[in-house]
C-alpha positions as CSV (number, residue, x, y, z in Angstrom):
1,X,-9.8,8.7,3.8
2,X,-12.0,11.8,2.3
3,X,-14.9,9.9,0.8
4,X,-16.8,9.5,3.6
5,X,-17.8,13.0,4.2
6,X,-18.4,13.0,0.6
7,X,-20.6,9.9,0.5
8,X,-22.8,11.5,3.3
9,X,-23.3,14.6,1.2
10,X,-24.8,12.5,-2.0
11,X,-26.6,10.5,0.8
12,X,-28.5,13.8,1.9
13,X,-29.0,14.8,-2.0
14,X,-30.6,12.1,-3.0
15,X,-32.6,11.9,0.2
16,X,-33.5,15.4,-1.0
17,X,-34.6,14.7,-4.4
18,X,-36.4,11.5,-2.9
19,X,-38.8,14.1,-0.6
20,X,-39.3,16.4,-3.4
21,X,-40.7,13.3,-5.8
22,X,-43.0,12.0,-2.7
23,X,-44.1,15.8,-2.2
24,X,-44.9,15.8,-5.9
25,X,-46.9,12.4,-6.1
26,X,-48.9,13.0,-2.6
27,X,-49.9,16.7,-3.7
28,X,-51.2,15.6,-6.9
29,X,-53.2,12.5,-5.2
30,X,-54.6,14.9,-3.1
31,X,-55.4,17.9,-6.2
32,X,-56.6,15.1,-8.0
33,X,-59.0,13.7,-5.6
34,X,-60.3,17.3,-4.4
35,X,-60.7,18.5,-8.0
36,X,-62.8,14.9,-8.8
37,X,-65.2,16.0,-6.3
38,X,-66.2,19.5,-7.8
39,X,-65.7,18.8,-11.9
40,X,-65.5,16.2,-14.1
41,X,-63.7,12.7,-12.9
42,X,-61.6,11.8,-16.6
43,X,-60.5,15.6,-17.3
44,X,-59.1,15.7,-14.4
45,X,-57.6,12.4,-14.0
46,X,-56.1,12.9,-17.6
47,X,-54.4,16.3,-16.5
48,X,-52.7,14.3,-13.5
49,X,-51.4,11.6,-15.5
50,X,-49.9,13.9,-18.3
51,X,-48.2,16.5,-15.2
52,X,-46.7,12.9,-13.9
53,X,-46.1,11.7,-17.2
54,X,-43.9,15.1,-18.0
55,X,-42.3,15.2,-14.1
56,X,-41.2,11.8,-14.8
57,X,-40.0,12.5,-17.8
58,X,-37.8,14.6,-16.9
59,X,-36.8,14.5,-13.6
60,X,-33.6,13.0,-14.4
61,X,-32.0,15.2,-16.5
62,X,-28.5,16.6,-16.2
63,X,-27.7,19.3,-18.7
64,X,-29.6,22.5,-17.1
65,X,-30.7,24.0,-20.9
66,X,-33.0,21.2,-21.3
67,X,-33.8,21.2,-17.7
68,X,-35.3,24.9,-18.3
69,X,-37.3,23.8,-21.2
70,X,-38.9,20.8,-19.0
71,X,-39.3,23.2,-16.5
72,X,-41.8,25.5,-19.0
73,X,-43.1,22.3,-20.1
74,X,-44.1,21.8,-16.8
75,X,-45.6,25.5,-16.2
76,X,-47.7,25.3,-19.0
77,X,-49.1,21.7,-18.2
78,X,-49.7,23.1,-14.7
79,X,-51.5,26.1,-15.9
80,X,-53.8,23.9,-17.8
81,X,-54.8,22.0,-15.0
82,X,-55.5,24.8,-13.1
83,X,-58.0,25.9,-16.3
84,X,-59.5,22.7,-14.9
85,X,-59.5,23.2,-11.5
86,X,-58.4,25.8,-8.5
87,X,-57.5,22.5,-6.1
88,X,-54.3,22.2,-8.2
89,X,-52.7,25.5,-7.1
90,X,-51.1,23.4,-4.4
91,X,-48.6,22.1,-6.9
92,X,-47.5,25.6,-6.8
93,X,-44.6,24.5,-3.9
94,X,-43.2,21.6,-5.8
95,X,-42.7,23.6,-8.8
96,X,-41.3,26.1,-6.8
97,X,-38.7,23.7,-5.3
98,X,-37.7,22.9,-8.9
99,X,-37.4,26.4,-10.0
100,X,-34.1,27.6,-7.8
101,X,-32.5,24.2,-8.6
102,X,-33.1,23.7,-12.3
103,X,-32.7,27.1,-13.7
104,X,-30.5,29.9,-13.8
105,X,-30.9,32.7,-11.6
106,X,-32.8,35.3,-14.0
107,X,-34.8,32.5,-15.5
108,X,-35.8,31.3,-11.9
109,X,-36.6,34.6,-10.3
110,X,-39.0,35.1,-13.4
111,X,-40.5,31.9,-13.4
112,X,-41.5,31.8,-9.8
113,X,-43.4,35.3,-10.7
114,X,-45.4,33.7,-12.7
115,X,-45.9,30.7,-10.9
116,X,-47.1,32.8,-7.9
117,X,-49.0,35.3,-10.0
118,X,-50.8,32.2,-11.8
119,X,-51.3,30.6,-8.0
120,X,-53.0,33.8,-6.9
121,X,-55.4,34.5,-10.0
122,X,-56.2,30.8,-10.5
123,X,-58.3,30.7,-7.4
124,X,-60.2,34.2,-8.6
125,X,-61.5,33.1,-12.3
126,X,-63.3,30.0,-10.8
127,X,-67.1,30.4,-9.3
128,X,-66.8,29.5,-5.9
129,X,-63.1,29.7,-5.7
130,X,-62.8,32.1,-2.9
131,X,-65.4,31.9,0.1
132,X,-66.3,35.4,1.7
133,X,-63.3,36.7,3.8
134,X,-60.2,35.1,2.6
135,X,-59.1,36.8,-0.5
136,X,-56.3,38.0,1.6
137,X,-55.3,34.8,2.7
138,X,-55.4,33.5,-0.6
139,X,-52.7,36.0,-1.6
140,X,-50.5,36.4,1.3
141,X,-50.6,32.2,1.7
142,X,-49.2,31.7,-1.8
143,X,-46.6,34.3,-1.2
144,X,-45.5,32.9,1.9
145,X,-45.4,29.5,1.1
146,X,-44.2,29.8,-2.5
147,X,-41.3,32.4,-0.7
148,X,-40.3,30.0,1.2
149,X,-40.2,26.8,-1.2
150,X,-38.1,29.1,-3.6
151,X,-35.9,29.8,-0.9
152,X,-35.6,26.2,-0.3
153,X,-34.8,25.8,-3.6
154,X,-32.0,27.7,-4.0
155,X,-30.1,26.4,-0.9
156,X,-30.4,23.1,-2.4
157,X,-28.6,24.3,-5.4
158,X,-26.0,26.0,-3.4
159,X,-25.9,22.6,-1.3
160,X,-25.6,20.2,-4.5
161,X,-23.0,23.5,-5.7
162,X,-20.5,23.0,-2.5
163,X,-21.0,19.3,-2.7
164,X,-19.7,19.0,-6.2
165,X,-16.9,21.8,-5.8
166,X,-15.6,19.5,-2.6
167,X,-15.7,16.1,-4.4
168,X,-13.4,18.0,-7.1
169,X,-11.3,19.6,-4.4
170,X,-10.9,16.2,-2.9
171,X,-10.3,14.3,-6.0
172,X,-8.0,16.7,-6.7
173,X,-6.0,16.0,-3.2
174,X,-6.1,12.2,-3.5
175,X,-4.1,12.8,-7.3
176,X,-1.9,14.9,-5.6
177,X,-1.4,12.8,-2.9
178,X,-0.9,9.5,-4.9
179,X,1.3,11.7,-7.3
180,X,3.4,12.6,-4.2
181,X,3.8,9.3,-3.6
182,X,4.9,8.2,-6.7
183,X,7.9,11.0,-6.6
184,X,8.6,10.0,-3.4
185,X,8.8,6.4,-4.6
186,X,11.0,8.0,-7.8
187,X,12.9,9.9,-5.5
188,X,13.8,6.3,-3.2
189,X,14.6,4.6,-6.2
190,X,16.7,7.2,-7.0
191,X,18.5,7.7,-4.0
192,X,19.5,3.8,-4.1
193,X,20.6,3.8,-7.3
194,X,22.8,6.9,-6.0
195,X,23.9,4.8,-3.3
196,X,24.6,1.3,-5.5
197,X,26.6,3.7,-7.7
198,X,28.9,4.9,-4.9
199,X,29.5,1.7,-3.6
200,X,30.5,0.4,-7.0
201,X,32.6,3.6,-7.2
202,X,34.4,2.9,-4.1
203,X,35.0,-0.7,-4.5
204,X,36.6,0.1,-8.0
205,X,38.9,2.3,-6.2
206,X,40.0,0.4,-3.5
207,X,40.3,-2.8,-5.8
208,X,42.2,-0.1,-8.3
209,X,44.7,1.7,-6.1
210,X,45.6,-2.1,-3.9
211,X,44.9,-5.2,-5.5
212,X,45.4,-4.3,-8.9
213,X,48.1,-2.3,-8.2
214,X,49.9,-5.0,-6.0
215,X,48.9,-7.6,-8.8
216,X,50.5,-5.4,-11.4
217,X,53.8,-5.3,-9.5
218,X,53.7,-8.9,-9.2
219,X,53.6,-9.6,-13.2
220,X,56.1,-6.5,-13.7
221,X,58.3,-9.0,-11.0
222,X,57.8,-11.8,-12.6
223,X,59.0,-10.5,-16.5
224,X,61.9,-8.7,-15.2
225,X,64.1,-11.9,-15.1
226,X,62.9,-14.7,-17.7
227,X,65.5,-16.7,-17.0
228,X,65.0,-16.7,-13.3
229,X,61.7,-18.8,-14.0
230,X,63.4,-22.0,-13.8
231,X,65.9,-21.3,-10.5
232,X,63.8,-18.6,-8.9
233,X,66.2,-16.3,-6.7
234,X,64.7,-16.2,-3.3
235,X,64.6,-12.6,-2.8
236,X,62.5,-12.4,-6.0
237,X,60.1,-14.9,-4.4
238,X,59.7,-13.2,-1.2
239,X,58.9,-10.6,-2.3
240,X,56.1,-12.0,-4.7
241,X,54.7,-13.5,-1.9
242,X,54.6,-10.8,0.4
243,X,53.3,-8.6,-2.1
244,X,50.4,-11.9,-2.5
245,X,49.6,-11.7,1.1
246,X,49.4,-8.0,1.2
247,X,46.8,-8.3,-2.0
248,X,44.7,-11.2,-0.1
249,X,44.7,-8.8,3.2
250,X,43.2,-5.8,1.3
251,X,40.8,-8.5,-0.4
252,X,39.4,-9.5,2.9
253,X,39.1,-6.1,4.1
254,X,37.0,-5.0,1.5
255,X,35.0,-8.0,1.5
256,X,34.9,-7.6,5.3
257,X,33.5,-4.1,4.8
258,X,30.0,-5.7,3.2
259,X,29.9,-8.5,5.6
260,X,26.6,-7.8,7.7
261,X,27.2,-6.0,10.9
262,X,26.7,-9.6,12.9
263,X,29.8,-10.9,11.5
264,X,32.3,-8.2,12.0
265,X,33.3,-9.2,15.3
266,X,33.3,-13.1,15.0
267,X,32.6,-16.0,13.0
268,X,29.0,-17.2,12.5
269,X,29.1,-19.3,15.8
270,X,29.4,-15.6,18.0
271,X,26.9,-13.9,16.2
272,X,24.6,-17.0,16.6
273,X,25.2,-16.6,20.8
274,X,25.0,-12.9,20.5
275,X,21.6,-13.4,19.2
276,X,20.4,-16.1,22.0
277,X,21.9,-14.0,24.5
278,X,19.6,-11.1,23.5
279,X,16.5,-13.1,23.1
280,X,17.4,-14.8,26.7
281,X,17.6,-11.0,28.1
282,X,14.0,-9.9,26.3
283,X,11.9,-12.2,26.8
284,X,13.2,-14.7,29.1
285,X,13.2,-17.8,27.0
286,X,16.1,-20.7,27.7
287,X,18.1,-20.9,24.6
288,X,21.2,-23.3,23.8
289,X,23.8,-23.2,21.1
290,X,25.6,-26.4,20.2
291,X,28.4,-26.6,17.5
292,X,30.0,-28.7,15.9
293,X,33.9,-28.8,16.7
294,X,34.5,-30.5,13.1
295,X,32.6,-27.3,11.3
296,X,34.8,-26.5,8.4
297,X,35.2,-22.7,7.6
298,X,32.5,-20.9,5.7
299,X,32.4,-18.2,2.9
300,X,31.3,-14.9,3.9
301,X,27.8,-15.6,1.5
302,X,27.8,-19.0,3.5
303,X,27.4,-17.5,6.5
304,X,25.2,-14.4,6.2
305,X,22.8,-16.9,4.3
306,X,22.8,-19.0,7.7
307,X,22.5,-16.0,9.4
308,X,19.7,-14.3,8.1
309,X,17.7,-17.8,8.0
310,X,18.5,-18.2,12.1
311,X,17.8,-14.1,12.5
312,X,13.8,-15.1,11.1
313,X,13.6,-18.3,12.8
314,X,14.0,-16.6,16.0
315,X,12.3,-13.5,15.3
316,X,9.0,-15.9,14.8
317,X,10.2,-17.8,17.8
318,X,9.8,-14.0,19.5
319,X,6.9,-13.1,18.3
320,X,4.7,-16.1,17.6
321,X,5.6,-19.4,19.1
322,X,5.3,-18.9,23.0
323,X,7.9,-21.2,23.7
324,X,9.8,-21.6,27.0
325,X,12.8,-23.4,25.2
326,X,14.9,-23.0,22.0
327,X,17.8,-24.9,20.5
328,X,20.2,-24.1,17.8
329,X,22.2,-26.4,16.5
330,X,25.4,-26.0,13.6
331,X,26.4,-28.9,12.7
332,X,28.5,-30.4,9.0
333,X,29.0,-34.0,7.8
334,X,30.5,-34.9,5.1
335,X,28.0,-33.9,2.7
336,X,26.5,-30.5,4.1
337,X,26.4,-28.1,6.8
338,X,23.0,-27.5,9.0
339,X,21.4,-25.0,11.0
340,X,18.8,-26.1,12.9
341,X,16.7,-23.8,15.0
342,X,14.2,-26.0,17.3
343,X,11.3,-24.6,20.1
344,X,8.9,-26.1,22.3
345,X,6.6,-23.5,21.7
346,X,2.5,-23.8,20.1
347,X,3.5,-24.7,16.9
348,X,1.3,-24.3,13.6
349,X,0.4,-25.8,10.6
350,X,2.3,-24.8,7.6
351,X,-0.1,-24.9,5.1
352,X,-2.3,-22.2,7.0
353,X,0.5,-20.0,8.3
354,X,-0.7,-16.5,8.4
355,X,1.0,-14.5,5.6
356,X,3.2,-12.4,8.0
357,X,5.1,-15.8,9.1
358,X,4.7,-17.9,5.9
359,X,6.3,-14.8,4.1
360,X,9.6,-15.0,6.5
361,X,9.6,-18.8,5.7
362,X,9.7,-18.3,2.1
363,X,12.4,-15.5,2.2
364,X,14.4,-18.2,4.0
365,X,13.5,-20.5,1.3
366,X,14.6,-18.3,-1.6
367,X,18.1,-16.8,0.1
368,X,18.8,-21.0,0.5
369,X,17.6,-21.8,-3.0
370,X,19.8,-19.1,-4.2
371,X,23.0,-20.7,-2.3
372,X,22.0,-24.2,-3.5
373,X,20.6,-25.3,-0.5
374,X,17.0,-26.0,1.2
375,X,14.7,-25.2,4.0
376,X,13.0,-27.9,6.2
377,X,9.8,-27.2,8.1
378,X,8.2,-29.8,10.6
379,X,5.7,-28.3,12.9
380,X,2.4,-28.7,14.4
381,X,-0.1,-27.3,16.4
382,X,1.0,-28.0,20.3
383,X,3.9,-29.5,19.1
384,X,6.8,-26.9,18.7
385,X,8.5,-26.1,15.3
386,X,12.2,-27.3,13.7
387,X,13.6,-25.4,10.8
388,X,16.2,-26.8,9.3
389,X,18.4,-24.8,6.9
390,X,20.8,-27.2,5.1
391,X,23.5,-26.3,2.2
392,X,25.8,-29.3,0.3
393,X,29.2,-29.0,1.2
394,X,29.7,-28.8,-2.8
395,X,28.2,-25.4,-2.8
396,X,30.5,-24.2,0.0
397,X,33.3,-23.4,-2.2
398,X,35.7,-22.7,0.8
399,X,38.9,-21.2,0.2
400,X,41.8,-22.3,2.4
401,X,42.7,-20.8,5.2
402,X,44.7,-17.3,5.4
403,X,47.9,-17.9,4.7
404,X,47.3,-21.3,2.2
405,X,45.3,-19.4,-0.5
406,X,46.6,-16.7,-3.1
407,X,49.5,-17.2,-5.4
408,X,51.3,-20.1,-6.2
409,X,55.1,-20.0,-6.1
410,X,57.4,-22.8,-6.4
411,X,59.0,-22.7,-3.6
412,X,63.0,-22.1,-3.2
413,X,65.3,-24.9,-1.7
414,X,64.4,-24.5,1.9
415,X,61.8,-22.1,1.7
416,X,58.0,-22.9,2.3
417,X,54.7,-20.5,2.5
418,X,53.7,-19.6,6.1
419,X,50.4,-21.0,6.7
420,X,48.2,-19.0,9.0
421,X,45.8,-21.3,11.0
422,X,42.2,-20.8,10.7
423,X,39.9,-18.8,12.7
424,X,38.8,-20.4,16.1
425,X,35.6,-18.2,16.4
426,X,33.6,-20.1,13.9
427,X,33.4,-23.1,16.4
428,X,32.8,-23.8,19.8
429,X,29.5,-24.1,21.6
430,X,27.8,-21.6,23.7
């Protein structure tokens, strides 16, 4: 995010260094050519080669102390070149461009004074170095040009320090953001753990205050009259049955509190019907729900697993299929219970399905695998999609309907346990 401005500044600084190196090379070449015209070629070429070699050897120094010594050496080489020819005075400009950047301010000011003095004096020391009437120009010119070059050097150094400070601040900000994100994740995990702990505490309290107390009473009643085991008293048996039925009711209340909101008011078939109605109202897809009238009673975990599969499959229909019709079938046979979601949409190749949908399919498979079932996907481009969830009957572990489950009590003469029929809301068709 914030790295783009920093990267732009780094590119600008690299560009400034390149321009400085280019100016140095060009001025060395120009000065060498002009000096060789008026003097001996070999000493001039040798001096230029030594200057470029020394310049190239120290141009990348990062430690300021070493760079300052390198600058003093460069100054010595340049003054030696001025002894050979005043034409090398042009190199004063790149030397001053380096001075304000490489050296600390007090040293750079003294260094600049020496460079300007040498640039002014050198032409006067060579015969013919000053043309009549140009003496003032040879003084003012180096002062103005050298002063400008030195100011540019100081500005470059200030810009470099600013860039380094900005990068440091950006790194500090990014580090703070990472730490904040980590703290947020830790806080979220702590809150989830605290919520889970509160829920476990609530469940433990509910179980202790209701079912555990009533089961304890049942045990106490059974132990108070051992002689009644072979010939139980009708009033004692009725009391035990009443307590057992009340315990079962409390247990169902606690389990219902943990069930998905979609299953609060009706069984799975009703929840599927409401989801299809919402899909039809939202996007106008023609919907159909078929429920096997002989569908057995399902446990809450089984209903939750099938409901979540239906939700994920219908979400894919809504987001990806462009379907006109969708049908949901909830059926059962002697071996399994099946939920089938079929649409006439665009279809897809399951092997190359985009990641967002493939994650949903993987989640469906994982949920059914945990429940002992399996997921089958049939689809092809242009042929719609069929998703079928299957749970074996052996994995359902369906308890008997209300009133037919609980404590087995030997009935007294003429007495039978009451049977409450299963919920009719789990069957039917929409």
